[in-house]
All heavy atoms as TSV, in Angstrom:
chain	resi	resn	atom	element	x	y	z
A	1	ASP	N	N	170.635	0.527	135.839
A	1	ASP	CA	C	169.967	1.746	135.893
A	1	ASP	C	C	169.806	2.247	137.367
A	1	ASP	O	O	169.500	1.464	138.300
A	1	ASP	CB	C	168.508	1.785	135.231
A	1	ASP	CG	C	168.592	1.550	133.753
A	1	ASP	OD1	O	169.545	1.897	133.173
A	1	ASP	OD2	O	167.616	0.983	133.256
A	2	ILE	N	N	169.938	3.438	137.566
A	2	ILE	CA	C	169.773	4.144	138.834
A	2	ILE	C	C	168.825	5.229	138.636
A	2	ILE	O	O	168.990	6.099	137.832
A	2	ILE	CB	C	171.124	4.707	139.480
A	2	ILE	CG1	C	172.107	3.534	139.598
A	2	ILE	CG2	C	170.818	5.409	140.721
A	2	ILE	CD1	C	173.439	4.020	140.170
A	3	ASP	N	N	167.807	5.248	139.448
A	3	ASP	CA	C	166.691	6.383	139.445
A	3	ASP	C	C	166.935	7.166	140.606
A	3	ASP	O	O	166.938	6.633	141.800
A	3	ASP	CB	C	165.303	5.661	139.472
A	3	ASP	CG	C	165.016	4.857	138.220
A	3	ASP	OD1	O	165.597	5.167	137.186
A	3	ASP	OD2	O	164.282	3.849	138.316
A	4	PHE	N	N	166.966	8.432	140.476
A	4	PHE	CA	C	167.046	9.438	141.499
A	4	PHE	C	C	165.879	10.435	141.322
A	4	PHE	O	O	165.812	11.053	140.335
A	4	PHE	CB	C	168.395	10.206	141.346
A	4	PHE	CG	C	168.565	11.236	142.442
A	4	PHE	CD1	C	168.739	10.941	143.769
A	4	PHE	CD2	C	168.684	12.598	142.138
A	4	PHE	CE1	C	168.826	11.806	144.680
A	4	PHE	CE2	C	168.755	13.522	143.082
A	4	PHE	CZ	C	168.923	13.131	144.311
A	5	LEU	N	N	165.060	10.517	142.362
A	5	LEU	CA	C	163.875	11.375	142.338
A	5	LEU	C	C	163.882	12.393	143.514
A	5	LEU	O	O	164.252	12.045	144.617
A	5	LEU	CB	C	162.650	10.421	142.547
A	5	LEU	CG	C	162.392	9.328	141.488
A	5	LEU	CD1	C	161.344	8.377	141.890
A	5	LEU	CD2	C	162.207	9.844	140.094
A	6	ILE	N	N	163.342	13.548	143.168
A	6	ILE	CA	C	163.221	14.609	144.181
A	6	ILE	C	C	161.798	15.171	144.104
A	6	ILE	O	O	161.320	15.441	142.971
A	6	ILE	CB	C	164.237	15.665	144.012
A	6	ILE	CG1	C	165.652	15.183	144.121
A	6	ILE	CG2	C	163.968	16.881	144.967
A	6	ILE	CD1	C	166.725	16.241	143.984
A	7	ASN	N	N	161.106	15.331	145.162
A	7	ASN	CA	C	159.846	15.901	145.259
A	7	ASN	C	C	159.810	16.845	146.325
A	7	ASN	O	O	160.226	16.649	147.441
A	7	ASN	CB	C	158.732	14.858	145.364
A	7	ASN	CG	C	157.391	15.365	145.367
A	7	ASN	OD1	O	157.093	16.406	144.764
A	7	ASN	ND2	N	156.389	14.575	145.794
A	8	TYR	N	N	159.221	18.064	146.105
A	8	TYR	CA	C	159.118	19.177	147.116
A	8	TYR	C	C	157.751	19.779	147.029
A	8	TYR	O	O	157.331	20.151	145.836
A	8	TYR	CB	C	160.291	20.243	146.980
A	8	TYR	CG	C	160.059	21.341	147.896
A	8	TYR	CD1	C	160.418	21.186	149.250
A	8	TYR	CD2	C	159.572	22.578	147.504
A	8	TYR	CE1	C	160.323	22.305	150.184
A	8	TYR	CE2	C	159.323	23.557	148.402
A	8	TYR	CZ	C	159.745	23.467	149.723
A	8	TYR	OH	O	159.537	24.439	150.540
A	9	ASN	N	N	157.026	19.981	148.173
A	9	ASN	CA	C	155.699	20.651	148.237
A	9	ASN	C	C	155.784	21.633	149.317
A	9	ASN	O	O	156.387	21.445	150.393
A	9	ASN	CB	C	154.684	19.651	148.473
A	9	ASN	CG	C	154.427	18.717	147.358
A	9	ASN	OD1	O	154.372	19.059	146.201
A	9	ASN	ND2	N	154.311	17.432	147.715
A	10	MET	N	N	155.229	22.833	149.151
A	10	MET	CA	C	154.974	23.721	150.142
A	10	MET	C	C	153.440	24.177	150.098
A	10	MET	O	O	152.932	24.491	149.058
A	10	MET	CB	C	155.799	25.006	150.084
A	10	MET	CG	C	155.608	25.950	151.168
A	10	MET	SD	S	156.872	27.348	150.909
A	10	MET	CE	C	155.629	28.570	151.006
A	11	HIS	N	N	152.796	24.131	151.285
A	11	HIS	CA	C	151.373	24.651	151.364
A	11	HIS	C	C	151.288	25.884	152.390
A	11	HIS	O	O	151.897	25.846	153.470
A	11	HIS	CB	C	150.473	23.493	151.836
A	11	HIS	CG	C	150.621	22.328	150.982
A	11	HIS	ND1	N	149.836	22.214	149.913
A	11	HIS	CD2	C	151.226	21.143	151.172
A	11	HIS	CE1	C	150.079	21.070	149.325
A	11	HIS	NE2	N	150.884	20.416	150.151
A	12	LEU	N	N	150.629	26.851	151.960
A	12	LEU	CA	C	150.445	28.072	152.668
A	12	LEU	C	C	149.042	27.887	153.413
A	12	LEU	O	O	148.092	27.629	152.833
A	12	LEU	CB	C	150.289	29.291	151.915
A	12	LEU	CG	C	151.696	29.619	151.144
A	12	LEU	CD1	C	151.551	30.788	150.115
A	12	LEU	CD2	C	152.768	29.763	152.058
A	13	LEU	N	N	149.113	27.915	154.761
A	13	LEU	CA	C	147.877	27.675	155.593
A	13	LEU	C	C	147.624	28.891	156.479
A	13	LEU	O	O	148.551	29.672	156.667
A	13	LEU	CB	C	147.964	26.362	156.379
A	13	LEU	CG	C	148.428	25.064	155.577
A	13	LEU	CD1	C	148.729	24.017	156.500
A	13	LEU	CD2	C	147.137	24.693	154.682
A	14	ASN	N	N	146.558	28.918	157.265
A	14	ASN	CA	C	146.303	29.921	158.205
A	14	ASN	C	C	147.140	29.427	159.576
A	14	ASN	O	O	147.591	28.450	159.590
A	14	ASN	CB	C	144.797	30.187	158.602
A	14	ASN	CG	C	144.229	28.842	159.022
A	14	ASN	OD1	O	144.778	27.915	159.499
A	14	ASN	ND2	N	142.844	28.738	158.892
A	15	GLU	N	N	147.187	30.481	160.356
A	15	GLU	CA	C	148.093	30.201	161.511
A	15	GLU	C	C	147.586	29.149	162.421
A	15	GLU	O	O	148.411	28.381	163.066
A	15	GLU	CB	C	148.173	31.580	162.335
A	15	GLU	CG	C	149.149	32.478	161.673
A	15	GLU	CD	C	149.466	33.742	162.573
A	15	GLU	OE1	O	149.153	33.711	163.730
A	15	GLU	OE2	O	149.931	34.747	162.044
A	16	GLU	N	N	146.287	29.067	162.595
A	16	GLU	CA	C	145.703	27.897	163.366
A	16	GLU	C	C	146.026	26.535	162.765
A	16	GLU	O	O	146.042	25.580	163.498
A	16	GLU	CB	C	144.080	28.009	163.531
A	16	GLU	CG	C	143.680	29.262	164.227
A	16	GLU	CD	C	143.769	30.463	163.353
A	16	GLU	OE1	O	143.605	30.435	162.106
A	16	GLU	OE2	O	143.848	31.661	163.899
A	17	SER	N	N	146.325	26.416	161.577
A	17	SER	CA	C	146.652	25.294	160.944
A	17	SER	C	C	148.160	24.852	160.745
A	17	SER	O	O	148.636	23.897	160.212
A	17	SER	CB	C	146.045	25.049	159.533
A	17	SER	OG	O	144.607	25.121	159.598
A	18	GLY	N	N	149.025	25.865	161.234
A	18	GLY	CA	C	150.429	25.712	161.230
A	18	GLY	C	C	151.203	26.654	160.388
A	18	GLY	O	O	152.431	26.546	160.163
A	19	GLY	N	N	150.607	27.615	159.791
A	19	GLY	CA	C	151.230	28.610	159.058
A	19	GLY	C	C	151.692	28.059	157.552
A	19	GLY	O	O	150.775	27.902	156.740
A	20	TYR	N	N	152.839	27.743	157.318
A	20	TYR	CA	C	153.175	26.995	156.082
A	20	TYR	C	C	153.818	25.717	156.468
A	20	TYR	O	O	154.415	25.465	157.446
A	20	TYR	CB	C	154.070	27.978	155.224
A	20	TYR	CG	C	155.436	28.492	155.841
A	20	TYR	CD1	C	156.515	27.628	155.749
A	20	TYR	CD2	C	155.445	29.622	156.523
A	20	TYR	CE1	C	157.714	28.116	156.420
A	20	TYR	CE2	C	156.623	30.031	157.026
A	20	TYR	CZ	C	157.729	29.367	156.948
A	20	TYR	OH	O	158.873	29.686	157.569
A	21	VAL	N	N	153.661	24.738	155.537
A	21	VAL	CA	C	154.050	23.372	155.764
A	21	VAL	C	C	154.885	23.000	154.525
A	21	VAL	O	O	154.540	23.182	153.351
A	21	VAL	CB	C	152.834	22.465	155.863
A	21	VAL	CG1	C	153.245	21.043	155.909
A	21	VAL	CG2	C	151.903	22.846	157.008
A	22	HIS	N	N	156.094	22.362	154.745
A	22	HIS	CA	C	156.911	21.897	153.678
A	22	HIS	C	C	156.969	20.336	153.780
A	22	HIS	O	O	156.987	19.857	154.900
A	22	HIS	CB	C	158.455	22.311	153.998
A	22	HIS	CG	C	158.575	23.748	154.027
A	22	HIS	ND1	N	158.798	24.521	152.845
A	22	HIS	CD2	C	158.579	24.690	155.072
A	22	HIS	CE1	C	158.897	25.802	153.244
A	22	HIS	NE2	N	158.821	25.891	154.558
A	23	HIS	N	N	157.034	19.848	152.604
A	23	HIS	CA	C	157.311	18.224	152.562
A	23	HIS	C	C	158.228	18.101	151.409
A	23	HIS	O	O	158.184	18.490	150.309
A	23	HIS	CB	C	156.021	17.569	152.174
A	23	HIS	CG	C	156.297	16.086	151.964
A	23	HIS	ND1	N	156.380	15.106	152.919
A	23	HIS	CD2	C	156.368	15.429	150.803
A	23	HIS	CE1	C	156.590	13.950	152.417
A	23	HIS	NE2	N	156.559	14.077	151.170
A	24	ALA	N	N	159.480	17.462	151.708
A	24	ALA	CA	C	160.568	17.077	150.769
A	24	ALA	C	C	160.691	15.580	150.821
A	24	ALA	O	O	160.841	14.971	151.846
A	24	ALA	CB	C	161.739	17.906	151.005
A	25	GLU	N	N	161.027	15.127	149.611
A	25	GLU	CA	C	161.239	13.652	149.597
A	25	GLU	C	C	162.274	13.415	148.393
A	25	GLU	O	O	162.224	13.996	147.355
A	25	GLU	CB	C	159.944	12.992	149.028
A	25	GLU	CG	C	160.044	11.534	148.746
A	25	GLU	CD	C	158.631	10.974	148.317
A	25	GLU	OE1	O	157.540	11.661	148.746
A	25	GLU	OE2	O	158.586	10.022	147.699
A	26	THR	N	N	163.334	12.661	148.674
A	26	THR	CA	C	164.299	12.201	147.711
A	26	THR	C	C	164.402	10.721	147.828
A	26	THR	O	O	164.445	10.107	148.954
A	26	THR	CB	C	165.652	12.979	147.995
A	26	THR	OG1	O	166.564	12.615	146.916
A	26	THR	CG2	C	166.211	12.709	149.267
A	27	SER	N	N	164.562	10.117	146.620
A	27	SER	CA	C	164.758	8.738	146.557
A	27	SER	C	C	165.710	8.301	145.561
A	27	SER	O	O	166.038	8.912	144.573
A	27	SER	CB	C	163.427	8.018	146.119
A	27	SER	OG	O	162.394	8.313	147.048
A	28	LEU	N	N	166.397	7.079	145.959
A	28	LEU	CA	C	167.421	6.519	145.013
A	28	LEU	C	C	167.118	5.085	144.922
A	28	LEU	O	O	166.981	4.379	145.944
A	28	LEU	CB	C	168.902	6.752	145.635
A	28	LEU	CG	C	170.012	6.293	144.946
A	28	LEU	CD1	C	170.112	7.075	143.697
A	28	LEU	CD2	C	171.309	6.431	145.754
A	29	GLU	N	N	166.896	4.717	143.735
A	29	GLU	CA	C	166.409	3.180	143.530
A	29	GLU	C	C	167.299	2.553	142.377
A	29	GLU	O	O	167.567	3.154	141.310
A	29	GLU	CB	C	165.047	3.153	143.099
A	29	GLU	CG	C	164.441	1.759	142.875
A	29	GLU	CD	C	162.917	1.811	142.658
A	29	GLU	OE1	O	162.155	2.338	143.526
A	29	GLU	OE2	O	162.554	1.324	141.574
A	30	THR	N	N	167.638	1.335	142.537
A	30	THR	CA	C	168.386	0.660	141.438
A	30	THR	C	C	168.052	-0.856	141.416
A	30	THR	O	O	167.668	-1.441	142.489
A	30	THR	CB	C	170.023	0.756	141.658
A	30	THR	OG1	O	170.588	0.140	140.546
A	30	THR	CG2	C	170.386	0.063	142.984
A	31	GLU	N	N	168.218	-1.378	140.252
A	31	GLU	CA	C	167.910	-2.904	140.066
A	31	GLU	C	C	169.270	-3.643	140.494
A	31	GLU	O	O	170.266	-3.327	139.931
A	31	GLU	CB	C	167.577	-3.215	138.583
A	31	GLU	CG	C	167.182	-4.603	138.406
A	31	GLU	CD	C	166.620	-4.876	136.997
A	31	GLU	OE1	O	165.783	-4.029	136.533
A	31	GLU	OE2	O	167.211	-5.688	136.340
A	32	ILE	N	N	169.267	-4.597	141.298
A	32	ILE	CA	C	170.384	-5.208	141.774
A	32	ILE	C	C	170.587	-6.645	141.116
A	32	ILE	O	O	171.763	-6.864	140.636
A	32	ILE	CB	C	170.438	-5.372	143.311
A	32	ILE	CG1	C	169.270	-6.051	143.902
A	32	ILE	CG2	C	170.671	-4.144	143.957
A	32	ILE	CD1	C	169.318	-6.412	145.451
A	33	ILE	N	N	169.552	-7.425	141.106
A	33	ILE	CA	C	169.729	-8.724	140.409
A	33	ILE	C	C	168.370	-9.018	139.621
A	33	ILE	O	O	167.292	-8.997	140.283
A	33	ILE	CB	C	169.973	-9.941	141.399
A	33	ILE	CG1	C	171.208	-9.655	142.253
A	33	ILE	CG2	C	170.018	-11.255	140.737
A	33	ILE	CD1	C	171.377	-10.609	143.400
A	34	ASN	N	N	168.401	-9.278	138.323
A	34	ASN	CA	C	167.332	-9.512	137.569
A	34	ASN	C	C	166.160	-8.610	137.824
A	34	ASN	O	O	166.264	-7.342	137.566
A	34	ASN	CB	C	166.867	-11.022	137.646
A	34	ASN	CG	C	167.985	-11.894	137.148
A	34	ASN	OD1	O	168.690	-11.539	136.224
A	34	ASN	ND2	N	168.079	-13.096	137.682
A	35	ASP	N	N	165.144	-9.010	138.471
A	35	ASP	CA	C	163.965	-8.281	138.696
A	35	ASP	C	C	163.870	-7.603	140.151
A	35	ASP	O	O	162.822	-7.168	140.510
A	35	ASP	CB	C	162.666	-9.011	138.421
A	35	ASP	CG	C	162.516	-9.368	136.845
A	35	ASP	OD1	O	163.014	-8.478	136.151
A	35	ASP	OD2	O	161.993	-10.519	136.537
A	36	PHE	N	N	164.931	-7.831	140.940
A	36	PHE	CA	C	164.957	-7.317	142.311
A	36	PHE	C	C	165.465	-5.902	142.340
A	36	PHE	O	O	166.451	-5.583	141.694
A	36	PHE	CB	C	165.778	-8.186	143.216
A	36	PHE	CG	C	165.206	-9.405	143.556
A	36	PHE	CD1	C	165.470	-10.683	142.878
A	36	PHE	CD2	C	164.274	-9.482	144.658
A	36	PHE	CE1	C	164.857	-11.820	143.285
A	36	PHE	CE2	C	163.737	-10.681	145.142
A	36	PHE	CZ	C	164.006	-11.768	144.387
A	37	THR	N	N	164.780	-5.024	143.114
A	37	THR	CA	C	165.184	-3.560	143.140
A	37	THR	C	C	165.372	-3.292	144.695
A	37	THR	O	O	164.663	-3.870	145.500
A	37	THR	CB	C	164.253	-2.542	142.531
A	37	THR	OG1	O	163.036	-2.819	143.159
A	37	THR	CG2	C	164.039	-2.793	141.053
A	38	VAL	N	N	166.306	-2.326	144.795
A	38	VAL	CA	C	166.509	-1.860	146.271
A	38	VAL	C	C	166.442	-0.318	146.272
A	38	VAL	O	O	166.960	0.329	145.165
A	38	VAL	CB	C	167.781	-2.410	146.834
A	38	VAL	CG1	C	169.016	-1.834	146.125
A	38	VAL	CG2	C	167.996	-2.042	148.324
A	39	GLY	N	N	165.874	0.376	147.153
A	39	GLY	CA	C	165.805	1.761	147.069
A	39	GLY	C	C	165.895	2.197	148.565
A	39	GLY	O	O	165.586	1.610	149.598
A	40	ILE	N	N	166.304	3.597	148.627
A	40	ILE	CA	C	166.308	4.248	149.923
A	40	ILE	C	C	165.701	5.609	149.696
A	40	ILE	O	O	165.904	6.302	148.666
A	40	ILE	CB	C	167.717	4.432	150.590
A	40	ILE	CG1	C	167.671	5.066	151.919
A	40	ILE	CG2	C	168.603	5.143	149.543
A	40	ILE	CD1	C	168.923	4.953	152.759
A	41	SER	N	N	164.837	6.156	150.561
A	41	SER	CA	C	164.128	7.412	150.520
A	41	SER	C	C	164.369	8.185	151.800
A	41	SER	O	O	164.359	7.532	152.889
A	41	SER	CB	C	162.698	7.022	150.310
A	41	SER	OG	O	162.412	6.432	149.132
A	42	LEU	N	N	164.533	9.412	151.636
A	42	LEU	CA	C	164.575	10.342	152.845
A	42	LEU	C	C	163.452	11.293	152.719
A	42	LEU	O	O	163.171	11.914	151.651
A	42	LEU	CB	C	165.971	11.138	152.758
A	42	LEU	CG	C	167.186	10.174	152.733
A	42	LEU	CD1	C	168.438	11.100	152.349
A	42	LEU	CD2	C	167.272	9.366	153.979
A	43	PHE	N	N	162.838	11.587	153.876
A	43	PHE	CA	C	161.662	12.511	153.872
A	43	PHE	C	C	161.946	13.569	154.982
A	43	PHE	O	O	162.545	13.290	155.944
A	43	PHE	CB	C	160.434	11.777	154.351
A	43	PHE	CG	C	160.005	10.615	153.476
A	43	PHE	CD1	C	160.533	9.356	153.638
A	43	PHE	CD2	C	159.197	10.907	152.333
A	43	PHE	CE1	C	160.068	8.319	152.757
A	43	PHE	CE2	C	158.835	9.906	151.410
A	43	PHE	CZ	C	159.199	8.597	151.699
A	44	TRP	N	N	161.527	14.810	154.597
A	44	TRP	CA	C	161.623	15.944	155.631
A	44	TRP	C	C	160.226	16.587	155.573
A	44	TRP	O	O	159.824	16.949	154.515
A	44	TRP	CB	C	162.654	16.900	155.186
A	44	TRP	CG	C	162.733	18.195	155.887
A	44	TRP	CD1	C	162.919	18.418	157.169
A	44	TRP	CD2	C	162.455	19.461	155.401
A	44	TRP	NE1	N	162.870	19.676	157.503
A	44	TRP	CE2	C	162.644	20.450	156.456
A	44	TRP	CE3	C	162.296	19.929	153.972
A	44	TRP	CZ2	C	162.468	21.729	156.224
A	44	TRP	CZ3	C	162.105	21.278	153.886
A	44	TRP	CH2	C	162.300	22.263	155.024
A	45	ASP	N	N	159.650	16.733	156.803
A	45	ASP	CA	C	158.410	17.427	156.885
A	45	ASP	C	C	158.645	18.688	157.904
A	45	ASP	O	O	159.287	18.365	158.931
A	45	ASP	CB	C	157.230	16.622	157.400
A	45	ASP	CG	C	156.880	15.587	156.457
A	45	ASP	OD1	O	156.562	15.994	155.271
A	45	ASP	OD2	O	156.976	14.358	156.690
A	46	ARG	N	N	158.084	19.817	157.578
A	46	ARG	CA	C	158.270	20.928	158.488
A	46	ARG	C	C	156.977	21.685	158.564
A	46	ARG	O	O	156.387	22.027	157.646
A	46	ARG	CB	C	159.345	21.926	158.041
A	46	ARG	CG	C	159.543	23.084	158.969
A	46	ARG	CD	C	160.583	24.044	158.556
A	46	ARG	NE	N	160.761	25.131	159.331
A	46	ARG	CZ	C	161.426	25.297	160.532
A	46	ARG	NH1	N	162.027	24.274	160.953
A	46	ARG	NH2	N	161.380	26.378	161.140
A	47	VAL	N	N	156.583	22.082	159.843
A	47	VAL	CA	C	155.326	22.811	160.104
A	47	VAL	C	C	155.936	24.107	160.716
A	47	VAL	O	O	156.521	24.139	161.729
A	47	VAL	CB	C	154.369	22.186	161.027
A	47	VAL	CG1	C	153.302	23.052	161.390
A	47	VAL	CG2	C	153.865	20.958	160.396
A	48	ASN	N	N	155.699	25.269	160.210
A	48	ASN	CA	C	156.236	26.517	160.669
A	48	ASN	C	C	155.657	26.875	162.045
A	48	ASN	O	O	156.426	27.313	162.909
A	48	ASN	CB	C	155.920	27.691	159.773
A	48	ASN	CG	C	156.524	28.985	160.104
A	48	ASN	OD1	O	157.704	29.016	160.441
A	48	ASN	ND2	N	155.783	29.938	160.188
A	49	LEU	N	N	154.402	26.717	162.287
A	49	LEU	CA	C	153.734	27.014	163.557
A	49	LEU	C	C	153.036	25.784	164.119
A	49	LEU	O	O	151.883	25.621	163.976
A	49	LEU	CB	C	152.866	28.172	163.424
A	49	LEU	CG	C	153.329	29.448	162.933
A	49	LEU	CD1	C	152.265	30.455	162.516
A	49	LEU	CD2	C	154.319	30.110	163.892
A	50	PRO	N	N	153.750	24.826	164.739
A	50	PRO	CA	C	153.077	23.675	165.270
A	50	PRO	C	C	151.983	23.798	166.263
A	50	PRO	O	O	152.066	24.812	167.099
A	50	PRO	CB	C	154.165	22.758	165.944
A	50	PRO	CG	C	155.487	23.512	165.590
A	50	PRO	CD	C	155.176	24.849	165.112
A	51	VAL	N	N	150.949	23.116	166.191
A	51	VAL	CA	C	149.780	23.241	167.088
A	51	VAL	C	C	150.122	22.601	168.296
A	51	VAL	O	O	150.436	21.432	168.245
A	51	VAL	CB	C	148.459	22.891	166.338
A	51	VAL	CG1	C	147.252	22.995	167.272
A	51	VAL	CG2	C	148.270	23.660	165.048
A	52	ALA	N	N	149.769	23.193	169.390
A	52	ALA	CA	C	149.971	22.521	170.730
A	52	ALA	C	C	148.996	21.313	170.976
A	52	ALA	O	O	147.916	21.368	170.487
A	52	ALA	CB	C	149.919	23.422	171.915
A	53	PHE	N	N	149.503	20.312	171.612
A	53	PHE	CA	C	148.673	19.110	172.058
A	53	PHE	C	C	147.720	19.614	173.038
A	53	PHE	O	O	147.826	20.712	173.681
A	53	PHE	CB	C	149.561	18.009	172.567
A	53	PHE	CG	C	150.367	17.400	171.474
A	53	PHE	CD1	C	151.754	17.355	171.629
A	53	PHE	CD2	C	149.819	16.907	170.331
A	53	PHE	CE1	C	152.570	16.836	170.602
A	53	PHE	CE2	C	150.619	16.194	169.315
A	53	PHE	CZ	C	151.995	16.244	169.541
A	54	ALA	N	N	146.741	18.767	173.537
A	54	ALA	CA	C	145.837	19.119	174.502
A	54	ALA	C	C	146.394	19.369	175.861
A	54	ALA	O	O	145.924	20.151	176.722
A	54	ALA	CB	C	144.754	17.864	174.585
A	55	ASP	N	N	147.652	18.743	176.122
A	55	ASP	CA	C	148.299	18.916	177.442
A	55	ASP	C	C	149.255	20.168	177.383
A	55	ASP	O	O	149.857	20.514	178.383
A	55	ASP	CB	C	149.132	17.709	177.911
A	55	ASP	CG	C	150.260	17.410	176.895
A	55	ASP	OD1	O	150.390	18.152	175.907
A	55	ASP	OD2	O	150.939	16.399	177.168
A	56	GLY	N	N	149.263	20.856	176.302
A	56	GLY	CA	C	150.063	22.140	176.175
A	56	GLY	C	C	151.427	22.030	175.649
A	56	GLY	O	O	152.025	23.028	175.425
A	57	THR	N	N	151.897	20.848	175.429
A	57	THR	CA	C	153.210	20.540	174.770
A	57	THR	C	C	153.146	20.952	173.334
A	57	THR	O	O	152.185	20.736	172.635
A	57	THR	CB	C	153.795	19.278	175.097
A	57	THR	OG1	O	152.882	18.312	174.606
A	57	THR	CG2	C	153.939	18.949	176.608
A	58	VAL	N	N	154.227	21.461	172.847
A	58	VAL	CA	C	154.222	21.874	171.456
A	58	VAL	C	C	155.306	20.831	170.744
A	58	VAL	O	O	156.400	20.708	171.153
A	58	VAL	CB	C	154.849	23.280	171.241
A	58	VAL	CG1	C	154.844	23.607	169.781
A	58	VAL	CG2	C	153.815	24.282	172.010
A	59	PRO	N	N	154.730	20.244	169.640
A	59	PRO	CA	C	155.791	19.355	168.936
A	59	PRO	C	C	156.871	20.097	168.190
A	59	PRO	O	O	156.729	21.285	168.024
A	59	PRO	CB	C	154.914	18.602	167.986
A	59	PRO	CG	C	153.706	19.514	167.831
A	59	PRO	CD	C	153.507	20.255	169.076
A	60	GLY	N	N	157.923	19.445	167.898
A	60	GLY	CA	C	159.046	19.973	167.126
A	60	GLY	C	C	158.550	20.516	165.646
A	60	GLY	O	O	157.488	19.874	165.155
A	61	LYS	N	N	159.274	21.427	165.077
A	61	LYS	CA	C	158.878	21.809	163.746
A	61	LYS	C	C	159.190	20.972	162.683
A	61	LYS	O	O	158.616	20.779	161.660
A	61	LYS	CB	C	159.538	23.171	163.560
A	61	LYS	CG	C	158.978	24.317	164.263
A	61	LYS	CD	C	159.641	25.660	163.958
A	61	LYS	CE	C	158.949	26.792	164.797
A	61	LYS	NZ	N	159.528	28.133	164.314
A	62	ASP	N	N	160.360	20.182	162.850
A	62	ASP	CA	C	160.798	19.341	161.868
A	62	ASP	C	C	160.727	17.842	162.184
A	62	ASP	O	O	160.823	17.411	163.265
A	62	ASP	CB	C	162.389	19.556	161.620
A	62	ASP	CG	C	162.607	20.952	161.097
A	62	ASP	OD1	O	162.100	21.378	160.055
A	62	ASP	OD2	O	163.405	21.716	161.826
A	63	ASP	N	N	160.500	17.034	161.051
A	63	ASP	CA	C	160.451	15.609	161.140
A	63	ASP	C	C	161.236	15.045	160.094
A	63	ASP	O	O	160.998	15.309	158.895
A	63	ASP	CB	C	158.923	15.190	161.228
A	63	ASP	CG	C	158.696	13.756	161.473
A	63	ASP	OD1	O	159.558	13.086	162.138
A	63	ASP	OD2	O	157.708	13.133	160.974
A	64	PHE	N	N	162.047	14.046	160.362
A	64	PHE	CA	C	162.830	13.380	159.398
A	64	PHE	C	C	162.507	11.962	159.383
A	64	PHE	O	O	162.412	11.311	160.429
A	64	PHE	CB	C	164.389	13.567	159.602
A	64	PHE	CG	C	164.830	14.986	159.542
A	64	PHE	CD1	C	164.762	15.812	160.657
A	64	PHE	CD2	C	165.077	15.677	158.403
A	64	PHE	CE1	C	165.162	17.177	160.747
A	64	PHE	CE2	C	165.456	16.970	158.282
A	64	PHE	CZ	C	165.495	17.808	159.435
A	65	LYS	N	N	162.526	11.313	158.223
A	65	LYS	CA	C	162.189	9.843	158.147
A	65	LYS	C	C	163.078	9.265	157.032
A	65	LYS	O	O	163.411	9.959	156.159
A	65	LYS	CB	C	160.696	9.528	157.786
A	65	LYS	CG	C	159.744	9.984	158.838
A	65	LYS	CD	C	158.337	9.790	158.401
A	65	LYS	CE	C	157.835	11.154	157.928
A	65	LYS	NZ	N	156.428	11.163	157.519
A	66	THR	N	N	163.482	8.000	157.204
A	66	THR	CA	C	164.228	7.164	156.253
A	66	THR	C	C	163.497	5.973	155.914
A	66	THR	O	O	163.025	5.341	156.895
A	66	THR	CB	C	165.604	6.882	156.679
A	66	THR	OG1	O	166.293	8.122	157.162
A	66	THR	CG2	C	166.464	6.183	155.735
A	67	MET	N	N	163.392	5.584	154.708
A	67	MET	CA	C	162.750	4.298	154.319
A	67	MET	C	C	163.627	3.523	153.430
A	67	MET	O	O	164.200	3.964	152.440
A	67	MET	CB	C	161.484	4.634	153.651
A	67	MET	CG	C	160.680	3.418	153.219
A	67	MET	SD	S	158.974	3.700	152.528
A	67	MET	CE	C	159.502	4.493	151.037
A	68	LEU	N	N	163.786	2.273	153.695
A	68	LEU	CA	C	164.547	1.290	152.884
A	68	LEU	C	C	163.550	0.375	152.254
A	68	LEU	O	O	162.608	-0.211	152.980
A	68	LEU	CB	C	165.659	0.534	153.700
A	68	LEU	CG	C	166.381	-0.564	152.951
A	68	LEU	CD1	C	167.228	0.146	151.901
A	68	LEU	CD2	C	167.310	-1.222	153.930
A	69	ALA	N	N	163.563	0.137	150.877
A	69	ALA	CA	C	162.655	-0.710	150.221
A	69	ALA	C	C	163.357	-1.722	149.338
A	69	ALA	O	O	164.367	-1.542	148.802
A	69	ALA	CB	C	161.844	0.134	149.449
A	70	ILE	N	N	162.777	-2.918	149.348
A	70	ILE	CA	C	163.166	-4.026	148.455
A	70	ILE	C	C	161.973	-4.475	147.627
A	70	ILE	O	O	160.949	-4.701	148.232
A	70	ILE	CB	C	163.660	-5.195	149.261
A	70	ILE	CG1	C	164.976	-4.703	150.088
A	70	ILE	CG2	C	164.129	-6.282	148.352
A	70	ILE	CD1	C	165.433	-5.788	151.049
A	71	GLY	N	N	162.170	-4.484	146.309
A	71	GLY	CA	C	161.011	-4.915	145.435
A	71	GLY	C	C	161.358	-5.922	144.425
A	71	GLY	O	O	162.471	-6.265	144.200
A	72	TYR	N	N	160.378	-6.589	144.046
A	72	TYR	CA	C	160.523	-7.658	142.949
A	72	TYR	C	C	159.355	-7.457	141.926
A	72	TYR	O	O	158.213	-7.258	142.202
A	72	TYR	CB	C	160.399	-9.063	143.592
A	72	TYR	CG	C	160.358	-10.107	142.645
A	72	TYR	CD1	C	161.609	-10.494	141.995
A	72	TYR	CD2	C	159.195	-10.908	142.146
A	72	TYR	CE1	C	161.677	-11.472	141.003
A	72	TYR	CE2	C	159.302	-11.767	141.249
A	72	TYR	CZ	C	160.532	-12.080	140.641
A	72	TYR	OH	O	160.605	-13.142	139.727
A	73	SER	N	N	159.799	-7.394	140.684
A	73	SER	CA	C	158.734	-7.227	139.546
A	73	SER	C	C	158.735	-8.642	138.828
A	73	SER	O	O	159.670	-9.315	138.530
A	73	SER	CB	C	159.298	-6.199	138.540
A	73	SER	OG	O	159.467	-5.025	139.154
A	74	PHE	N	N	157.391	-8.922	138.457
A	74	PHE	CA	C	157.248	-10.259	137.809
A	74	PHE	C	C	156.159	-9.995	136.728
A	74	PHE	O	O	155.605	-9.083	136.603
A	74	PHE	CB	C	156.780	-11.334	138.743
A	74	PHE	CG	C	155.697	-11.080	139.583
A	74	PHE	CD1	C	154.355	-11.402	139.261
A	74	PHE	CD2	C	155.772	-10.458	140.828
A	74	PHE	CE1	C	153.205	-11.140	139.975
A	74	PHE	CE2	C	154.716	-10.071	141.623
A	74	PHE	CZ	C	153.340	-10.527	141.201
């Protein structure tokens, strides 16, 4: 079996909190041997109006993450 999951959220905020914020997640998971599973997930987060740090620098709008997981069910 192969499980493929997609999740997407968008939140509307005021400008001081970043405007609108997106979060997307996609995962692919499969059982490899008996009760062992392996999966990979990709994440995307976006803030439309990033809030500046105390030193005045502004972070990027997009953030990407990858996660590899190994699991065992008993």
